[in-house]
N, C-alpha and C positions, 0 to 999 in steps of 0.2 A: 580802473582796477575793479570797481563794482560791476561794470558790464562784463568783464572777463570772468569774474566769479559766477555771475548769473549764467553765463554760457556753459561754464564747466559743470555747474549744478544741474542745468537742463540736460547736458550730455549724459551725465551719470544717471539721472532719473530715467532716461530713455532706455538704458540697458535693461534687458529682461531679468526679472528676479529668479531665484533658484526654483520657485514654484512654477513660474512660467516656462522655464527651461525643461523641468521635469514633465510638464504637460505636453510640450512640443515633442519631446522624446517618446512619450507614451503614444501620442497620435501617430507619429512616424512608424513606431513599431506595429501598431494596429494596422496601419496601411500596408506594411510589409506582409503581415499575416493574412490580410485580405487578398493580396495579389497572388499568394501561393495557390490557394484553391481555385482562384480564377484562371490561372494558367493551366493547372491540372485538368479542370473540368472542360476548358476549351479544347484541349488536346485530346481528351478521352470521351468527348460527347457522344460519339457514335461507336465506341469500342464495345459497349455492352450490347448483346443481341436484343432486338425488339421483343417486347413482352406483351402477353395478351391483355394485361391491365392497361397498358398504354394504348393498345388498339381499341379497347372498350371506350376509353375517354374520348378518343378522336372520332370514333363512329357515333357516339352520342353527340359529340360536337358538330357532326354533319347536319343535325337538325336546325331548323330556324330557331331564333332565340326564344320565341313563344313555346315551341314544341320541346325545346331543351329543358326549360323549367318545368314543363308538364311531366316529362320523363323523370326528372330528378325528384321533384316534389311529390309526385303521385305514385310512381312505380318503383324506382330504384332506391330513393333515399340517399343519404350520404353527404357529399361535399359539393354544394352548388358553386362555390367560388372556384374550386378546381375545374369543374366542368365548364365554367365560364372562360377560364384560361384556355381550355382545350377547344372551346367553340371559336375563340379568337384565332388560335393556331390553324384550325381547320378552314375557316372562312377567309383567312389571309393567304391560304395556299402554302403555309409553312410546314404542315404535316408533322411527322415525328421529330424532325430536327428542331422545329420551332417549339414544340412542347417540351423537349428536353432542354432547350436553351432557356426557357422560362424557369424550369427547375434549377438549372445552374445559377441563374440570376438571383433567385430567392436564397439559394444556399450561400452564395457569396455575400449577399446583403445581410445575412444572418450574422456574419462574423463581427462587424463593427457594433451591431446591436448587442450581441452577447458580451463583447468587451465592455460596452457602456453599462450593461446590466450588472455584470460581476464587479466592475469598479465601484458602482454605487453601493453594492453590498459588502465590499471589502476595501481593497486599495489597488493602486496601479500595478504593482508587481504581481499580486495574486491574479489580477485580471489578465495580465499578459500570459502567465503560465496556464491559466485555465483556458484562455482562447487558443493557445498553441495546442493544448490537448484536444480541443474541439476540432481544430483545423486538420489534425492528423487522423481523426476518428473515421473509421469506415462508415459510421452512421451519417456523417456529413458528406463524405466523398461519393458514396454510392448513391444516396438519394439526391445528390446534385446532378446526376446524369439519368436518373430514373424518372420517367415522365409521369409521376403520380403526385399526390398532394403533400408529401412529407417534408420536403424542403420549405414549401409554403407554410406548412404547419409549424415548423421550427421558427421561421421568421416572424410569423404573426404572433405566436405565443410568447416569444422572447420580447417582442415589442410591447405586448400587452402587460407583461410583468414590469417592464421598465416604466410604462405609462402609469401603472398602478402605484409604483414607488414614488414617482414624482407627485402624483395626486395626493398620496397619503402624507408626504412631507410638507407640501406647500399649500394644498387645498386649492380652492378656486373653481368656479363653474366650468371655465373653458378647459382646465386640466382634466376634470372628471369627464367632460365631453370627449376629449381626445382618447381617454381610456375606453369610453363606451364604443367609439369607432373601432379601436384596436381589438377589443374582446369580441365584438360582433364579427370582425374578420376571422377571428379564431374559430368561433362556433360555426361559421359558414364554410370553414375549410375542412373540418373533420368532426365526427361525432364525439370524439374524446375532448373536444373543446369544452364540452360541459364539465369535464373534470378540471380543466384549467380554471374555468369560472368558479367552480366550487372551491378550489384551493385558494383562490384569491379572496373569496368571501370569508373563508375561515381565517385567513391571515388578518383581514381587517378586524374581525371580532377578537382575535387573540392579541394583536400587536398594534393596532391603529384605531382604537376606539374613540380617540379624540377627533377623528374625521368621520365618525359614524353618520352624522346628519347628511353630509354630502354624499357619502357612500350609499346610503339607503336610496336616495333619489336616483343615483347612477345605476345601481343594480336593478331598481324597478324599471328604469328605461330599457335596460338590456332584456329583462324578462318580457317586456311588451314588444319591443322591436325584433326580438329574436324568435317570435312565434313561428314564422315560416321554417326556421332551422330546427326548432323543437319538433315540428311535424315531420320534417324529413328524417330526423333521428328515429322517430317512432315507426316510420315506414321501413327503415333499414332494420330496426330491431325486430319487427314483425317478419321480415324475410328470413332472418337468421335465428329466430326463436331465442331472443335475448330477453331476460326478465329478472325479477328479484327472487332470490331463494337459492338454495344449494343445488348441487347436481351438475355443475359445469363439466363439460367433456375434458377440457384441458386443465383448468385451474380448480380441481375438485377439492382442494384442501390446502392447509398451510405449507405442506412439503412441496407440492407442485407449484404453488405460488412463489416460494423461495427459489426454486429452480428457475422459474421464469425470470425473476428479478436478477438472479445471478447471470443468466444468459443475456439479459438486457445490458447489464453493466459490462459484460464481456464484449458486446458489440459496441458499446460506447468507447471501450479501450482496446483490449485484446482478449480474445475468448479462450485462450488456453488455460487450463486449471491453475497453474502457478500465477499467471498474470491476473486472473479473476480473483484469486485469493488476495493478491496484493492490492487490487483495486477495492475489494470489499473492505479490507483492513484500513486502507488509506481513507476511504470515504467515511467510515465510522469515526476514525480518529479526527478527521477534519471537522465533522459535525460537532464532536465533543469540544474541540478547540474553539469553534465558532460560538458554541453555546456559552462558553466562558467569556469570550471577548466581544462578540457581536450577537447578542441574544436574538435580536429581531431577524437577523440573517438566518440564524439556525431555525427560527420559527417558520420562515418562508420556505426553506428547504424541506422542513418537516411537512408542511402543508402540500407542497408540490409533489412530494413522493408519497405522503401518507394517504391523501385522498384517493388516488387510484388503487392503492393497496386495499383500502377499506371497500372500495367499489367492487373490486374483484372478489373479495371474500363474500360480499353480499349478493353478487349477481349469479344468475343462472344462465350459463352460456350454452347455446344449442350445439348440436353436433357439427354444424357447418361453421361454427365460430372458433377461430384459433388465434388468440392474441399473440402478436409477434413483438419483437423488440422495438420495431419502428413505431408502434403505437404509443410508446412512451418517449418519443423523441423530444417532447417538450421538457422533459426532466434533464436532458443532456447538459444544459448550462449549469444546473445546480449540482449535478454529479461532478462535473469538471471543477466547479468552485470548491467543493468539499475536498476533492482529491488534491487540488493545487494547494490548499491550505495546509494539508498534512505534509506534502512534499517540501513546501517552503519552511515548515517547522524543522524538518530534517536538515535543510540547508543551513538554517540558523545554528543548529547544533554541530553539524559536520558538513561544511560547504562542499567538499569534494564528493562525498558519498551522495549528498542530496542532488547536486547538479548532474552527477553521473546517473543516478536513478531516473531523473527526469528525461535525460537523453535516451536511456535504454527503453523507457516506457513509450516515448514518442516513436522510436524505431519499431517497437513491438506493435504499435497501433497500425503503422503502415504495413508491416508484415502480415498482420491479421487480415487487413483488407485484401491483400494479395492472395492469402490462403483462402479466404471465404468466397471471393468473387474474382478468380484469376482473369477472366476476360476483360474486366475493368482496367487492368494494367497491361495485358498483352494482346487483347482483342480475341475474337473467336477465329477458328480455323478458316482460312481463305476458301477452302472447298465448300464449307457450309454457307458462307456468305454468297458464293457464286450460285450454289444450288437454290438458295432462297430467292435470289434475284431472278433466276431462270423460271422457277415455279410461279413467282408473282407475275412475271411478264406473260407467261402462258395463261394464267387466270385472267389477266387484264384483257388479253386478246379474245378469249373464248367465253367470257362471262356474259350473262344476260341480266338486265336490270331487276328481274323478279326471281332470280335464284335465291334459295334459302340456305344461308350459311350457318354452319354449326360451330358455336364458340367464336370468341374474338381472336382468331389465329392471326399472327403477324403476317402470314402470307396474304390474307385478305387486305390488310392495311397496305402492303406493298402493291397489290393489284389496284386498289383504289387510288393510290398516289400516282399511278400510271394512267388510270382511266377513271375519271370521275363518275362514270355511269355504272360502275360496279355496284351490285346490290347492297342496300343498307339493311336488309332483313337478316337479322342475326338471332339465332336461338341460343340463349345462354346455356352453358353446358353443365352447370351445377346448381340450378335454381328451377325447380319444377314449376312453381307458381308463375315466375316471370316468363318461363319458356311458353307456357300455355297462354299467357297474356299476349306475348309477341305473336303467336300463331293466330289468336283471335283477331288482333288488330291488322294483321297483314292482308293486303289485297288478294282476293281470290279470282281465279284459281292460282294456287301456289306454283312457283317455278321448280326448277330442278334442285334437288338436295345436294349440298357440297360438304365434304368432310375432309379434314387434313390430319395426318398422323406423322409423328416425328420420332424416329428411332434414336436420335441423338439427345433427346431431352434428358436432363439430369434426374427427372422423376422416374425414369424407367429403371427396371431391374438391372438391365445390362445395356447402357447407352452405346449405340453403334453409329459409325459414320455413314452407313448405307442401310437401305431398307429393302426387304423382299417385295416383289410385285405380287400382291395377293388381292383377289377380287372377291367381293361378297357373292353370295349365291341367291338367285341364279345369275351367273356372270353376264348373261345377255342384257340384263337390266341396268348394268353399271358400266361406266367408263373409268379406267384407272390409269394413272401416270405416276412415275417415280422421278424424283429429282434429288440425287444424293440421299440424305436421310429422310426426305419428305415423300409421303405417299398421299396423293390426292385422289379421292373417290368422288364420283359425281353420277347421279342418275342420268340415264340417256333421255328420259322423258320427264315432263313436269310431274310433280307429285300431286298437284291439284288440291288435295284436301289435307287438313292436319292429320287425320287418321292414317292416310296413306304415307304421309311424310314420316310419321313415327314408325311405321312398319319398315320402311326402307332404312331409317336411321338405325334401327336395331340390328339389321343385317350388316350395316357398315361397321357398327361398333363391335360386332363379333369378330371382325378382322383385327381390331385393336387388341382384343382379349387374346386372340390366337397368337399375336405377335408379342404378347406380354408387355404391352406398353402401360406405363404407370397410371395414366389418367383414364384408361379404358374402363376400368371398373366403375369409377364415379360417373363417367359419361353414360355407361350402359344403364346404371341404376336410375339416372335422371330420365332417360328415355322410357324405361319400363314403367316408372311411376307416372310419367305423363300419359303413357298409353293406358294405364289402369284407369286414370281419371276420364279418359275418352271412351271407356268401355271396351278396349281392345284386350284387356287382361282376362284370361280364362283361368279361374282358380283351380279347376280340376287338373288342367294340363300344365299349370305354372308357366305359361308361356304367352307370348303375344299371339292373338288370334290371327290367322291368315285370311280370314274372311274379308 
């Protein structure tokens, strides 16, 4: 009898407890929420048209590893970790698809990290609702197929906040060391990683002073090990005239800042005025509720959102600097947490209304993504895809290794993916200083100048599916081809010198202005300003000298 009783007791003790069952259900739900964006991003990886910023990353990635870091650390500034990912994609022969696959991977990996972060800050149910809001967000889905650094930024920042909480709760040298690695990855991913670091330092001072001794050593290590990244941030700030003091072009005061924050929250959820108003109200209510029930959580949310707000108010942003909603992607988990808290409070008071509102908001998020970037869901017109492929193939067949390309146009990327000998000399189209640096470093004599114009670009006054065949003057100096909405202009002879290149470039950009293309004015001004620095500008005639 005793043996039977022991067996029965052992059998019952092996049964999972209610807590263990709840944990299993939570993990299963998180796995399901992770699979959803994984499927979507896999199916839509190539739906979004190639972008010049993706081309830039891959063209920089064409360099050797030594030259890559030289370009990023000394010339461009910005995100060395992202360029390292692009370097791997370029040298493994994966191209744009590989770069986008990396973005998708980091976006998908962000989902369980955000679920773990929000759960630590609240509870399982809130974590699931907040994670669902993130999964349906345009911010996650779009940047999951966009071959830039923003899904990587979301992943590393969420991971660093999670590591910080663990270190603050349990202490220990190795936990702080893990946080150091995580936050270094953040600051290596984006200049706004400095804001993430500052928000975490403020949180330690306000809510975790009992861990101050370990935190001081860890933050000192970050300050020292992060020196290369601080230098790249200074290089980038110098390029775009970013400093301290008022006078920013876009965020010139509290009103413009509030508009920017509302736009960001709209891209986190759904950007129509009614849904933005709902999101703002819900976020504020959620923070108030968390302040009463989980003050440390409210403090962290305040730090994550408040530090960038303070930075924007203090910063002077140059005319080429335009903060967008994606720059605050690291705040996405905290906005979702606050909103989920408010929604679940409504569920507790009126279940049907609360769950119904959650369902409506999730549907609105998907609808906003479709509205904001339709090609992400339906793809771009097949005629444009075919025209791009035809133009890229022609460039791949007829290019020379010393051609001078203007701007990181996706047609150049398509040509390079077909022919690895396509020129890597690219003159940036909106950065005079970097354009002149590129020309100075390029091997002489310079090759033919190549320019691409796109009449279907959404930046144009009147996007059109085809473009007129227009040649710069004198027409005998140029070769022109049209492919659907794309016009390719190329000099017939090598430009040889930077001065002659900029003379020809000005003539080519006059075509863009005549066709009322959206980027032509910016491109034209870049060329004129570069020409002025080369002594081509004639003040009296207000034109580029023909000498």
